[in-house]
C-alpha positions in Angstrom: -3.0 2.3 30.4 -4.3 5.4 32.2 -6.1 6.5 29.0 -7.5 3.0 28.5 -8.9 3.1 32.1 -10.4 6.6 31.6 -12.1 5.7 28.3 -13.4 2.4 29.7 -14.9 4.2 32.7 -16.4 6.7 30.4 -18.0 4.0 28.3 -19.5 2.4 31.4 -21.5 5.4 32.2 -22.4 7.0 28.9 -25.5 6.0 26.9 -24.4 4.8 23.5 -26.4 5.4 20.4 -26.2 1.7 19.6 -28.6 0.7 16.8 -27.0 -2.5 15.7 -26.3 -2.3 12.0 -28.4 -4.8 10.1 -26.6 -4.5 6.7 -29.9 -3.7 5.0 -31.1 -0.7 3.0 -30.7 0.4 -0.6 -26.9 -0.3 -0.7 -27.4 -4.0 0.1 -29.6 -6.9 -1.2 -33.1 -7.0 0.2 -33.9 -9.4 3.0 -34.4 -13.0 2.1 -33.1 -12.5 -1.4 -31.4 -15.7 -2.8 -28.1 -14.1 -3.7 -27.4 -12.1 -0.5 -24.8 -14.5 1.0 -22.8 -14.5 -2.2 -22.9 -10.7 -2.3 -21.5 -10.3 1.2 -18.8 -12.9 0.6 -17.6 -11.0 -2.5 -18.0 -7.6 -0.9 -15.8 -8.3 2.1 -13.3 -10.1 -0.1 -12.5 -6.7 -1.6 -13.1 -4.5 1.4 -9.7 -2.9 1.7 -7.3 -0.3 0.3 -9.7 2.6 -0.6 -7.0 5.3 -0.8 -4.4 6.7 -3.1 -0.7 7.2 -2.4 2.4 8.7 -4.1 6.1 8.3 -3.7 6.0 10.1 -0.3 2.9 8.6 1.3 -0.8 9.0 1.7 -2.6 11.4 -0.7 -6.4 11.0 -0.3 -9.3 8.6 -0.1 -10.9 7.2 -3.3 -14.2 9.0 -4.2 -16.7 8.2 -7.0 -20.3 8.8 -8.0 -23.0 6.2 -8.3 -26.3 7.5 -9.9 -25.0 11.0 -9.5 -24.3 10.8 -5.8 -20.7 10.9 -4.5 -19.5 8.1 -2.2 -16.2 7.3 -0.6 -14.2 4.2 0.0 -16.1 1.1 1.0 -19.4 2.9 0.5 -18.5 3.5 -3.1 -17.5 -0.2 -3.6 -20.8 -1.4 -2.0 -22.9 0.8 -4.2 -21.0 -0.2 -7.3 -21.5 -3.9 -6.6 -25.1 -3.4 -5.7 -25.7 -2.2 -9.3 -24.1 -5.4 -10.6 -26.2 -7.4 -8.2 -29.4 -5.7 -9.3 -28.6 -6.6 -12.9 -28.0 -10.3 -12.2 -27.2 -11.5 -8.7 -25.8 -14.8 -10.2 -22.7 -12.8 -11.2 -21.5 -13.4 -7.7 -21.7 -17.2 -7.8 -18.3 -18.9 -7.5 -18.4 -20.6 -10.9 -18.8 -17.3 -12.6 -16.2 -15.5 -10.5 -13.7 -18.4 -11.2 -13.6 -17.4 -14.9 -14.3 -13.7 -14.7 -12.5 -11.6 -17.3 -10.3 -8.6 -16.8 -12.8 -6.3 -18.5 -15.7 -7.7 -16.6 -14.2 -7.0 -13.2 -12.8 -3.6 -14.1 -15.6 -2.2 -16.3 -18.6 -3.9 -14.8 -17.9 -4.7 -11.1 -15.4 -1.9 -10.1 -16.9 1.1 -11.9 -18.8 4.2 -11.1 -20.7 6.6 -13.3 -17.6 7.8 -15.0 -15.7 4.6 -15.5 -13.3 2.2 -13.6 -12.7 3.0 -9.9 -9.0 3.6 -9.4 -8.3 0.7 -7.0 -4.5 0.4 -6.5 -4.0 -3.3 -7.0 -6.5 -4.3 -9.7 -4.5 -7.3 -11.0 -4.2 -8.7 -7.5 -7.9 -8.3 -7.0 -8.6 -10.1 -10.3 -6.3 -13.0 -9.3 -7.9 -13.2 -5.9 -11.4 -13.2 -7.3 -10.6 -16.1 -9.7 -8.9 -18.1 -6.9 -11.8 -17.5 -4.6 -14.3 -18.8 -7.2 -12.1 -21.7 -8.2 -11.7 -22.8 -4.5 -15.4 -23.3 -4.2 -15.8 -24.9 -7.7 -12.9 -27.4 -7.1 -14.5 -28.5 -3.8 -18.0 -28.6 -5.2 -19.2 -26.4 -2.3 -20.7 -23.0 -1.8 -20.6 -20.2 0.9 -24.0 -21.5 2.1 -22.3 -24.8 3.0 -19.8 -23.0 5.2 -22.7 -21.3 7.0 -24.6 -24.6 7.4 -21.6 -26.4 8.9 -21.0 -23.4 11.2 -24.5 -23.2 12.4 -24.5 -27.0 13.2 -21.4 -26.5 15.4 -21.4 -25.9 19.2 -19.6 -22.6 18.6 -20.9 -21.3 15.2 -18.7 -18.1 15.1 -15.5 -20.1 15.9 -16.4 -22.7 13.3 -17.2 -20.1 10.7 -13.9 -18.3 11.3 -11.9 -21.5 11.1 -13.5 -22.4 7.8 -13.4 -19.0 6.1 -9.7 -18.5 6.8 -9.0 -21.3 4.3 -10.7 -19.5 1.5 -8.5 -17.4 -0.9 -8.8 -13.8 0.0 -9.7 -14.5 3.6 -6.5 -16.4 4.3 -3.8 -13.7 4.8 -4.6 -11.4 7.7 -3.7 -12.8 11.2 -6.2 -10.4 12.8 -8.9 -11.6 10.3 -10.4 -8.1 9.9 -12.4 -8.9 6.7 -13.3 -12.4 8.1 -14.8 -10.8 11.3 -16.6 -8.1 9.2 -18.2 -10.8 7.1 -19.2 -12.7 10.1 -20.8 -9.6 11.6 -22.8 -8.8 8.5 -24.1 -12.4 8.2 -25.0 -12.5 11.9 -26.7 -9.1 11.9 -28.8 -9.5 8.7 -32.5 -10.2 9.3 -32.1 -13.7 8.0 -29.5 -14.4 10.7 -27.4 -16.4 8.2 -24.8 -16.9 11.0 -26.5 -17.8 14.3 -23.8 -16.8 16.8 -24.2 -18.5 20.1 -20.5 -18.0 21.2 -20.2 -14.2 21.5 -16.9 -14.6 23.4 -15.3 -15.4 20.1 -15.9 -11.9 18.6 -12.6 -9.9 18.3 -12.0 -6.3 17.5 -12.2 -5.4 13.8 -9.1 -3.4 13.2 -9.3 -1.2 10.0 -7.4 2.0 9.4 -10.3 4.2 10.6 -10.2 2.5 14.0 -6.4 2.8 14.1 -6.6 6.5 13.4 -9.2 7.0 16.1 -7.3 5.0 18.7 -4.2 7.0 18.1 -6.0 10.3 18.3 -7.9 9.4 21.4 -4.6 8.3 23.0 -5.3 4.6 23.5 -2.0 3.8 21.9 1.1 5.9 22.1 3.9 6.1 19.4 7.6 6.5 19.8 9.2 9.8 18.7 10.4 8.2 15.4 7.0 6.8 14.7 5.3 10.1 15.4 7.4 11.9 12.9 6.4 9.6 10.0 2.8 9.3 11.3 2.0 13.0 11.3 3.6 13.5 7.9 1.5 10.6 6.5 4.6 9.0 5.1 5.1 5.4 4.2 6.1 3.0 7.0 7.4 -0.6 6.8 5.4 -3.7 7.5 6.8 -4.2 11.0 5.8 -0.7 12.1 2.3 -1.1 10.7 1.9 -4.5 12.3 3.1 -3.3 15.7 0.6 -0.4 15.7 -2.3 -2.6 14.5 -1.6 -5.3 17.1 -1.4 -2.6 19.9 -4.7 -1.1 18.8 -6.3 -4.5 18.9 -4.8 -5.2 22.4 -6.0 -1.8 23.6 -9.6 -2.3 22.3 -9.7 -5.8 23.9 -8.9 -4.1 27.2 -11.5 -1.4 26.7 -14.1 -4.1 26.0 -13.2 -6.1 29.1 -12.9 -3.1 31.4 -16.0 -1.3 30.1 -18.2 -4.3 29.8 -19.2 -3.2 26.3 -19.6 -5.8 23.6 -17.6 -5.8 20.3 -20.8 -4.8 18.5 -21.3 -1.8 20.7 -17.6 -0.7 20.6 -17.2 -1.3 16.9 -20.3 0.7 16.0 -19.5 3.5 18.4 -16.0 3.9 16.9 -17.3 3.5 13.4 -19.7 6.4 13.9 -17.0 8.5 15.7 -14.7 8.2 12.7 -17.1 10.4 10.7 -16.3 13.3 13.0 -12.6 12.5 12.9 -11.9 12.1 9.1 -8.8 11.8 7.1 -8.8 15.1 5.1 -10.7 17.7 7.1 -10.6 19.1 10.6 -12.3 16.9 13.3 -15.6 18.0 14.6 -14.8 17.2 18.2 -18.0 18.5 19.9 -20.1 16.0 17.9 -17.9 13.0 18.8 -18.9 10.8 21.7 -15.3 10.5 22.8 -14.8 14.2 23.1 -14.9 14.3 26.9 -12.0 11.8 27.2 -10.1 12.2 24.0 -6.5 13.4 24.1 -7.2 15.2 20.8 -4.0 14.2 19.1 -5.7 15.2 15.8 -2.4 15.3 13.8 -2.1 11.5 14.3 -3.0 9.3 11.3 -3.3 5.6 10.5 0.0 4.0 9.5 0.5 4.4 5.8 1.1 0.9 4.4 -0.4 -1.1 1.6 -2.0 -4.3 2.7 -4.9 -6.5 1.7 -5.8 -6.9 5.3 -8.3 -4.0 5.3 
């Protein structure tokens, strides 16, 4: 709690480099393009698990090249899918995804310059993709209809989250990380696909980068037993992973409340800070905004556990 207070007080007085990510640029569909909503629904559906493990635990992030440039993790996936989108954006329509073939998903969607991206659970992703597409086909509806109903509601964000958690692929995570990330992208795009009027319904978006940063800054403390596995980057069980993730979520809620910073501000600030506190190399503490108040527990790591939640 002392560290939560200190970080919150720090964030009250510091000037954040908050730009407000608009989810545009060459990695995303251009503004007002007809298939943009379908692209983001599919992208967030698969926005998880970009790392490799072995029998002991964590090994390294997944890297790949797109048009000769190396990318990592979600950036790699986004660039790969944008190539598919540029070829034919209708590939992301539910009726096509409902019948997508193994070779189509592996060798066309999830590939870089050299071949298939080594995602750890390809068959599960294939199954989820087909279920996602079939869900919309069976109900004779589209992602655009979810957005229309949400925007007609008194609380658009709440309505959107209630609807999307029924869709296969968005129906598992109790903290709704991908659901919230999708909502943020749709709300921040120039088109304002999701017109949020109920900002109080934003919740922290807990991915493993934010967990790593929260543990290193000292917002959440671990038991001695947890520390031993954590610093060794060894596998943990589902209960241990869930406990840490819930505590990080609780801590960030407190920081938001005590600092007066919005979810957008805190999420972007931590997302930028994670670049200076990476998985595989020494942190560049002087360049990190949290440097003055960080406990610099740099040996700490995100809990190593396979989940589709992020």
